[in-house]
N, C-alpha and C positions, 0 to 999 in steps of 0.2 A: 422524379425520385420516389414519390409515393407509389406509383405504378410498379416500379422495380421492387420495392420492398414488399408490396402486397403479393407479388409473384413468388416471393420467398416464404410466405407465411406457412404453406403446407409443410415445408421442410422444418421450419421453426417449431411447429406443433409436434412433429415426429420426434424432434430432438429435445423437447422441453425437459423431460425427466433427466436426460443426460446432462443438460446444462445446469439444472438445479443441483445435481450431484457434484458437478465440477466447481460450482461456486462455493467458496469457503467462508465460514463465519468470520466476521471481522471483530477484533478485540483490540484493546490498548496493550501495548508491549509491557513487559514486566518492569521496565525502567520508567514507565509512565510518560514517555516522551513522544511516542508515535503510534501508528496503527499497524497491526500485522494481521495476516491471514492465520486463523487459529490452528489449522492443521499443519501447514507447511512452515509457519513462522516467517514467511517472506513479507517484506514491507508492503503496505497498502497506502497509497497517497490519493486521497479523494481529488478527482479532477473531473469536473462536470458542469451541469447546467441546472438552473432553476427552470422548471417547465410549469409555468403558472397559467399560461394562456397561449393562444395561437396567433396573437397579433391583432385580433379583432376585438379585444376587450373581454370576451367571454372566458370565464373560469373553467377549469377542467370538468367540474361536475355539470356544467351547462351543456357539454357536448359529448361526454363519454358514453352516453346511452345510445344516441342515434348516429353518432359519428365515430364509433369505435375504430374503424380503419384509419382515421386521422391520428388517433393516439398511437396505434401500432406503427404507423409510418414515422411518426415523430421519434419514437424510441429507436427504430432502426437507423434513422438519420443521426441521432445523437451518438449512437454507438459507432457509426461510420466516421463521425468527426473525431472520435478518439476519447469519448467520455467513458468513465467507469462508474459514475454516480449521477443520479437525477434527483433533484429536490422537488417534491410534490407538496402542494399546499391544500390541505383538506379543510373545507369550510364547515364550521360548527352547524349552521342552519340546515345543511344538506344531510347531516349525519344524525340529527337528533329530532325525534318526533315530539318529545317532551323532556322535562328535566331528568327523567328516570328511564326513558325508553329510546334506545338507539334505533335508527332506521335500517332495517335489515337489507333493503335493496342496495343502499349505499355501501354497506359492509360487503355485500356480494361483489359489487363492482370493484371495491378495493382489493378483494381477493383475486379478482380477474387481473387487476393491474399488477399485483405481486407476481402472478404467474407469467405475465408478459415480461416483467423484469427478469425473472428466471430464464425465460426463453432467450432474451437478448443479452443475458449475462451482464446486466446493469444493477448496481446497488441503489437502494432507495433511501433518501433522507426524507422521512415522513414528518412534515410540519403540520401541526394540528391547530384546532380552535380558531381558524380564520374567520374573520368577519369583514372581509375585504369589500364586499358590496353591501352597503348599509341597508339597502332596500330588501335584502334577503335575510337579514337577521330577524329571527322570530320575535314577535312582540313580547311574548312571555319571558324571553331570555333577559331582556333589558329591565324587566320589573323585579327580577330576583334579587334577594339580599346578597351581600358578599358571600356569606356562608353557603347559601343555596346555589349561587352561581358557581362557586368552586366545586360543590358537590356534583353539579351537572357536568362540569368539565372533567371531573374524575370519572364519571360514567362514560363519557366520550372516550377517554384514553383507555379505560378498561376494555371497552368493546374493540377498539382498534388493536390493542395488544393481543387480545384473544384471537383475533383474525390473523395476525401476522407472526405469532410467536414461533412457529416451526419453520419459517422460511429463512434460509441463509442470505436471501437477497435484501434483507433489511439492514442498511448500514446503521441507521439510528432513528430514534424518535426525537423530534424537536418539539418541545412542549407548546411553544407559541412563537409566532413571529413578532419580535420587538415588543415584549411586554414592558410596562412601566408602572411603578408605584408613584402616585402623585406626591409632589412636595407641598409644603405649606399646610395651613390649617383649614383652608376653605374647602368645602365639599364640592366635588364635581357633579355635573348633571348629565354627563355623557361618558360611556365606557370607551368610546373610540377617539383616537387622535385625529388631527387634521387629515383631510384627504390629499392624495397625490395621484394625479391622472385618473380621477374618478374612483380611486380605491383607498381604503383605510388600512394601512399596514401596521400602524402603531395601535396598541390596545392597552387599556388600563386594567389592572387586576383588582382594584378597589376604587371606590369613589371617595372614600374618606379615610385618610391616614389615621385619624383619631389618636393623635399624639404618639403613635407607635414609631419605632425606628424603621425606616424604609427598608434597609437590607433584611431586617427580621421578617417583615411582611413577605418580601420576595422569597426568602428561604422557606417560610412556612408553606407558601403556595407551591413551591417546587416539591417539597416533601410530600404533600398531599397527592400530587399528580404522579410522582414517581411511585408512590405506594400503590396507587391504582394500577399502574402498568405492571408492577412486580407481582401482582396477584396471578397473572397468567404468563408473564415473560420475565424471567430472571437473567436473561443472557444479553439481549440486544442493548446497544449503547443508548444513553439518554443525554440530551443537551437542551439548550434553549437559545434562540437566536437573538443576540444582543445588539443594540444600537451602539455606535462607536462612542457615544457620550455616556456609557455606563461606567467608565472609570471614575474613581473617587478623586476628582480634580475640580478646581474652581469652575464655576459656570453651571450650565444645565446638566443634570444627571438623571438616570432612569431609576435609580434605587436598586438596580441589579448589579451591585458592585462585585466584580469577579472574585476578589479575595473572600467575600462573605458567602458566596454561593457555590464556589468551586467544589467543595467537599460533597455537595449533593449531586454533582454531575460527573459524567465520565470524561467529557472534554468540553472545551470552550468553543462556541460558535459565535463569530462576530461578523458584522456587516460594515463594509467601508467602501466608499467611492472616492478614490484619491483625487484631489484637486490639482489642476495644472499649476506647476510652480511650487507646490507644497508637499512634495514627496517625503521630505524629511519629517514633516509633521505627521504624515500618515504612518510612516514606519515607527515613529515614537509611540503612536497609538497602538499599533500591533504589538510592540514590545511590552506595553503596559498590560495587555491581556495575557501575553505569554509569561509574565512574571509570576503568575500563580502556580506555575510548574506543571500544568496539564497541556496535552496537545491542543493546538489552536487550528481551527478550520475557518478560513475566510469564506463564509457561507454565501455572501453576496458581494460581488464587485462587478464593475462594468465601465465602459468608456463613457460614463455619464458626465463627468466633470473634467476629463482629461482625454488626450488622444491615445491611440493604441501604443505609440512609442513610449509614452510616459507610464502607461499601465504595465507595459512589459518591464520597465525599470522597477516599478513598484513590486511586481511579482518576484523579480530577481532579488531585490533587496530585502523582501520579507521572508525569503526561504529559511534563514537561520531561526526564525521565530514561529513560522506557520508550517503546518504539515498537510494542507489541503486548500484548494481554491475552487469556488463554484461561481460561475457567471450565469448567463441567461441564454435560452433558446426559445424562439417564438415561431417555430414551424416552417422556417425557410432556410434552406442551405445556402452557403456562399454562392454556389452556381445559380441558384434561383434569384438571388439578390442582384448579382452583377448584370449590368452596371448600376450602381446605386443612383437612384433618381431623387432621393430626398435626404435631408440631414439625418433623420432616424435610421434610414437604410444604411447610410454611410457609417454611422456609429456602430450599428449591428454588424455590418460587414467587417469593419476594422477589428471588432472583438473576435468574431468567428475565425478570421484569418490568423489572429494572434493565438487563439486557442489551439488551432491545428499546428502552428509553428512550434509552440512550447510543449506540446504534449509529450513527445519522446524525451525531451530534456528533463521534464518534471517527473513523469511517470516511468519512463523507460519502456522496454519491450520484453519484459520478463517471459512472456508467453512464447516468444520466438526462440528461446534457448533450446538447443538440441537436448533430447532425452533418449539417447540410444544405448546407454550403459557402457560406453567405451571410454575408459580413462587412460590418457596417454601418460605413461609413467616417466616422469622427468622429461616430458615432452615426447615427441616421436624419437625416442632415444635409440631405437634400433637402426635408424637411418641417419641420425645426426648426433653430434656430441651432446651428452645428457646435460640438462639444465642450462642450455644456451638458447640464445634468441632464435637461431635456425630451427632447433628442436621444437621450441614453442610455436613458431610460425607454421611449421609443418603439421603440428598437432591440430592447429586451427584449420589448415588447408585440407587435411584428410577427413575432417568432420567429426573428430572426437568431441563428446559433449563436455568432458572435463579434462584438464591437464593438471597432473600432479607435479609439484615442484617442491624443493627443499630450501629452507632459509637458515642463515646464521647471521649473527651481528658482528661487525668488525670492531676493532679497537676504538675507532672514531664514531661509532654509533650508527653506521650504515647497515641496512638489511640487504644481504647479498644472497643470490640464488646458487647454492652449492650444497651437496649432500654431506660430504665428509668433514670432520673437524680440521683437516689439513688439506692442502692442495696436492699432496704427493701422488695420489692414485691417478688423478685426471690431468695434472698439469706438468709443465716442464720445470717447475720449482717446487720446493717443499716448504710451505709456510703454514703456520697455525692461523686459521682465519680470525679467531677472536683476539689474537695478539698482534694482528697486522692492520694497517690502515687500508682504506679502500684504494688509495693511490698505489700502494705497494701491491695489492692483489690484482689491480687492473693491468699490471705488466705481465701477468702469467698467462700462458697459452693453455687454456683448459680443453682444447681439442687434441692435445698431444696423445693421450691414451687411446682415444677413438681412432685417430689416424694410424697409430701403431698396430692396434688389434685388427684393423680392417685393411691393412696394407695400402693405405692411401697416401698420396703426396700432398704437399701443402697446396698445390694448385687444385687438387681434387677436394681437399678438405681444408679450407682456409683457417688461419689463426682465429681463435675465438676468445673473448674476454668474459670474465664473470659478470653477469648482469646484476643490476640493482633490482630489488623487488619493485621499486617505483617505476622503473622502465618497463618491466613486464606488465604491470597493471595499466600503465598508459597505453600499451599496445592492445591489451585485451579489451579495454574499454572503448576501442574504436569499432567493435563489432558486437553482435548480439546472438551469437550461436554457441560459443564455447566459453566455459568458465574455468577458473583456476582454483585448485585445491592446494592449500599451503600447508606444508609439513614442517613445523618448527623443530630444528635439531638442537636447540638449546632454549633456555628460558628467555624468549623474546616475543611471546604472544602479545603482551601489552603494547609493545612497540609496533608490531604488525597491525593490530586492530586500530591503533591511533592513526597510522598511515592510511589505512583503508578508509577510515571516517574522514580524514582530512581531504582525501581525493574523491569522496562520495562514491566509493567503489564497492559498496556493500553487496549489491546485487550480482556482481561478477565473481564473488569469492566464496570459498568454503575452507574448512580446515580438516586435516586428517593426521592422526598419529596414534601410537599405542599408549602414550603417556597420558594417564587419566587427569593429572593435575593440569597439564597444558590444555586439554580439550574442555575441561570444566571451566577453566579461566576464559576461554573463548565465549562460552555461553553466559558467563557472568558479565562480560564486557558488552556483548551484543547477542541477545537470544535469537535474533533473526538470522544470524550467519549459520549455515548448515555445518554440522560436524559429522565426520565419518570416522568412527573409532576403530582403529586397526587392532585386530586380535590375533593371537598365535594359533597354531594348529591343535594344541591340546588344552585350550582354555575352557573354563567352566561356563558353558553357554548360558545356563539358567541365571547364573550370577551376573554375567555380562548383560543379559537382557534387562535384569532388574536395575542395574546401574545406568544403562542407556536410557531407560524410561524415566528414571529419577532426574537425570540431567537434561532430558530433551534432545538427545542425540538423534540425528536423522537416520544413521546407518551403522551397522556393524560390518566391518570388512575383515574377513577371516583369511588366514594363510590357506592357500588353495588346497594343501594336502589335508587340512582338517575339515573341509566342507563335506557334510553328509546331508542326505535328504531330510533326516530328522531335524538337524540344526536349521536348515533352510525353512522348514515348516514352522518351527518354533519362533524363529525371528520374525517371519512374516505375520504369524498369528498375533504377535505382540505389536503389530503396526509399525514395524521398523523395516527399513530397506536392508537387503543383504548383498554384500559384495565379496570379492575375493582378490587377493594379491599374491604375488605378481606373476602373471601367467604368459608364457611365450610359446608354448606347445599347442598346436591346433587341436590335437585330440583332447587335451585337458580342457581347453576352451569349450569344445563341444559338450564334454561331460558336465561342466559347470552350467552351461546354458540349459541343458536338458533337466538339470536339477532345479532350475528356476532362479539361479543367481542373477541378480539384476544389474550388477556393476562389476566389471573386471578391469583390474589394473594390468597394463601390458606395455612392453617396449615396442610392440608392433600393432598399433591401433588399426592400421589398414587391414591387416589379416583378420583381426577380431571383427571388424565391421563387415567384412565379406562373409564371415560365418554367420553373423547375426542376420544378414540379408537373406541367406539361404534358408 
């Protein structure tokens, strides 16, 4: 695997600038519940690995000088396994010459690592201030007073932030792995907690509580380090890796009570290794961290105390409360481990196989969605009855990247796919949709008009019923090429978004309409869902652009007769995508494509795709 990856390195170097440009900055969503890509607004779910060593006990800084190809290979392997984030553990002693002087060579290597992350399109969780190998901790560091030690730590983070501030590949800065404020009144004589496997992962931020409130000490420490980071980097996220016993509950606690420190952090990072037979207890712990109302990333988990089957159950059951999971990778792929010969190998193999299995379910394959600019208007409605399942299926089959469909709400609260407020135009009965139950509407043949206009028999064009939006989403969610743009024809946006969230269908959907209230409501309910605001041919384009920017709309879709080169230029210059509706004439399609229109709504997606291909 390493040889294969090294063969690809020249290509990665050539494409590094492009990859960096494609990586989007990550931020917390406006509702404060999840992560999104800043430019597109699409969800980002951290799914990756702690890469702290290669299995031989050496830490990254022990080999990243003379074994750099090993690091490169590991990043390629983690990417191939499906990771989107890698957690790196930076050791204080390797980065600091003295309490006030960072080691430039280590900062240069860190910059090199950031560039590698950009090349492989992996985000970094940079965890700092590590003292994992006690023998590598500078003697002068342990003699510092609490005040001076915090000051040295601030110098560390200021230097790291200055090095990384401009890269979109940084997911977050994690101030320290598992910090603790000591309890009791007795002064400690050691800054490090007990060792585990020859490494000291727990670290105390003071030796003497000195009658202070423990969460106050934790909060003061966080503020000092965050302030150091913000001198150079005001954008990247900041967190701290918390032990599971940080919750304010009876028994041992760390002093880093989530409720007390959450306001100082962008999200909560917690570490938990579920025990076999105690999954309910583990989930309750995750719920406790989530209760503070900020995104929760399970920054460390592994098959340490349970099997892969129980860990899978834990991940599934934690999904309502967590929005990211990070396990471990130690330099060997599943193929290199098989067959496992030792218990540690078996545990690692079980985890890596689980990681690969769950990747698409957790993260999805957003990058695989088509982006060809062809929107099938009411499905492939030139060849099948509009807004029916065959039209939807055909839109997917011909390769449209979006299918536009219309929805209304029935008297009994069902969201149905139909354009007009009545069934008169398309069906063999005339019913008002909003005044009818779904059972009543389901008896109407909505292929009647299509059959009549095209001179087809029932054999050639079978009876079709009005689909439920839920049925459409269930079908669309079985593939990862085509998405659905939903056009609400009445005040039913909240119902539609609720259904989408219930089905976890966010990444398959967008909304379009000319009704500003409806489109604004979409963004208020979920800023990550794309909105394509439909506009008329004589609309005030400058005003439209201002409104679209204010509400975060992804596109302006103009009536095709109103599209001009000047309007296209203005919309694109504003950072907004430009589209046109609804176009079925090939010459008009060509004109719009030549003007730079990026999205065209059409009843004939196959025709449009053929012109795009030319």
